[in-house]
C-alpha positions as CSV (number, residue, x, y, z in Angstrom):
1,M,-9.5,-10.5,-13.9
2,S,-12.6,-8.8,-13.9
3,H,-12.9,-5.3,-15.4
4,R,-14.3,-3.5,-12.3
5,K,-12.6,-2.5,-9.8
6,P,-12.2,-4.5,-6.4
7,I,-14.1,-4.3,-3.2
8,L,-11.8,-4.1,-0.3
9,L,-13.5,-5.9,2.6
10,V,-12.4,-5.7,6.0
11,E,-14.0,-8.4,8.2
12,D,-12.7,-11.5,10.1
13,G,-15.5,-13.7,9.6
14,H,-15.9,-14.2,13.5
15,S,-18.7,-11.8,14.0
16,E,-22.5,-13.4,15.0
17,G,-25.1,-12.9,12.7
18,P,-24.8,-12.6,8.5
19,T,-21.4,-11.6,7.3
20,V,-20.7,-8.7,4.9
21,R,-19.2,-11.2,2.8
22,Q,-22.4,-13.2,2.4
23,A,-24.4,-10.0,1.8
24,L,-21.8,-9.1,-1.0
25,E,-22.4,-13.1,-2.3
26,L,-25.8,-12.7,-2.6
27,L,-25.8,-9.6,-4.6
28,G,-23.6,-11.5,-6.9
29,V,-19.9,-9.2,-6.3
30,G,-18.6,-11.8,-4.2
31,D,-16.0,-12.4,-7.0
32,R,-14.5,-8.7,-6.7
33,V,-13.7,-9.1,-3.1
34,V,-10.4,-8.6,-1.7
35,Q,-10.6,-9.3,1.9
36,S,-8.5,-8.7,5.0
37,T,-8.9,-9.6,8.5
38,T,-7.7,-6.9,10.0
39,A,-7.2,-2.9,9.7
40,A,-3.4,-3.1,9.7
41,Q,-3.8,-5.6,7.1
42,A,-6.2,-3.6,4.9
43,L,-3.8,-0.5,5.2
44,E,-0.9,-2.7,3.9
45,H,-2.6,-3.8,0.9
46,L,-3.6,-0.3,0.1
47,T,-0.5,1.1,0.3
48,S,1.5,-1.8,-1.6
49,D,2.8,-1.5,-4.9
50,G,0.5,-2.8,-7.4
51,A,-2.4,-3.2,-5.8
52,R,-5.5,-2.3,-7.5
53,R,-7.4,0.7,-5.9
54,P,-10.7,-0.3,-4.6
55,S,-13.7,1.1,-5.7
56,V,-15.0,1.1,-1.8
57,I,-13.7,0.1,1.5
58,V,-16.3,-2.1,3.4
59,A,-15.1,-2.3,7.1
60,D,-16.9,-4.3,9.9
61,A,-17.0,-2.7,12.9
62,S,-17.9,-5.7,15.0
63,T,-14.7,-7.5,14.0
64,Q,-12.3,-8.9,17.0
65,D,-9.6,-6.0,16.1
66,A,-10.6,-4.3,13.1
67,D,-11.4,-0.7,14.2
68,G,-13.4,0.6,11.4
69,L,-13.0,4.6,12.6
70,E,-9.3,4.0,13.1
71,L,-9.2,2.5,9.7
72,L,-11.4,5.7,8.4
73,K,-9.2,8.2,9.9
74,R,-6.2,6.6,8.7
75,V,-7.4,6.5,4.8
76,K,-8.7,10.2,5.1
77,A,-5.6,11.1,6.2
78,D,-3.7,9.9,3.4
79,E,-3.6,12.0,0.1
80,Q,-3.2,9.0,-2.1
81,L,-6.3,7.0,-0.2
82,K,-8.5,9.8,0.7
83,T,-11.0,9.7,-2.5
84,I,-11.7,5.9,-1.8
85,P,-15.5,5.6,0.2
86,V,-15.2,4.1,3.3
87,I,-18.6,2.0,4.3
88,I,-18.6,1.3,8.0
89,V,-20.9,-1.6,8.9
90,A,-21.7,-1.9,12.5
91,P,-23.6,-3.9,15.1
92,S,-25.1,-0.4,16.6
93,S,-26.5,2.9,15.6
94,D,-25.1,4.6,18.7
95,V,-25.8,8.5,17.5
96,R,-22.2,9.5,19.1
97,T,-20.6,6.7,16.5
98,I,-22.6,7.8,13.7
99,D,-21.6,11.2,14.0
100,E,-17.8,11.0,14.5
101,S,-17.9,8.4,11.4
102,F,-19.4,11.1,9.4
103,G,-17.4,13.7,10.8
104,L,-14.3,11.7,9.7
105,G,-15.8,11.5,6.0
106,V,-17.5,7.9,5.9
107,A,-19.4,7.6,3.0
108,G,-21.9,5.6,4.5
109,Y,-23.1,3.5,8.0
110,V,-25.0,0.4,7.9
111,V,-26.1,-1.0,11.1
112,K,-25.8,-4.7,11.0
113,S,-29.3,-6.5,11.2
114,P,-29.5,-10.2,12.8
115,K,-31.7,-10.9,9.9
116,L,-29.6,-11.9,6.6
117,D,-32.7,-10.6,4.4
118,E,-32.4,-7.1,5.8
119,F,-28.8,-7.1,6.4
120,V,-28.7,-8.0,2.5
121,E,-31.3,-5.0,1.5
122,A,-29.0,-2.5,3.5
123,V,-25.9,-3.7,1.5
124,R,-27.8,-3.8,-1.6
125,A,-28.8,0.0,-1.0
126,V,-25.0,0.7,-0.8
127,H,-24.4,-1.4,-3.6
128,E,-26.1,1.0,-5.6
129,Y,-24.1,3.8,-4.4
130,W,-21.0,1.9,-5.3
131,L,-22.3,1.7,-8.8
132,L,-22.8,5.2,-9.2
133,S,-19.6,6.2,-7.6
134,E,-17.7,3.8,-10.5
135,S,-16.3,5.7,-13.2
136,P,-15.8,4.1,-16.7
137,V,-12.0,5.7,-15.9
138,G,-9.5,3.3,-14.6
139,R,-11.7,0.1,-15.0
């Protein structure tokens, strides 16, 4: 088992274009990913006894039923979970959605590029944030 905290990924793997999982694997952190295919499944994982708290939650808002904003609301409303950074990956840069996300406490918002190399670079920037946000305590 890795000494580093897991990354909770909410992605169904059916979106068009590059997936978040592909980007994380290309960044060399694919082995840390715990994947849920729905927001409900992610919340169940987060609240289950014995589950390791993730260093970050990455929610792909372009999945069929994973509503990233709803997941964000639920995580930030929970006293036990609200300190976990949540990153939303979305197919558009709609200003209202971005404003709402930051109003709810999102740690980052990544617009999904259809080009894998551009998308990997965007995820790489967020990954640098994860490295800075992980403290040695709890590893």
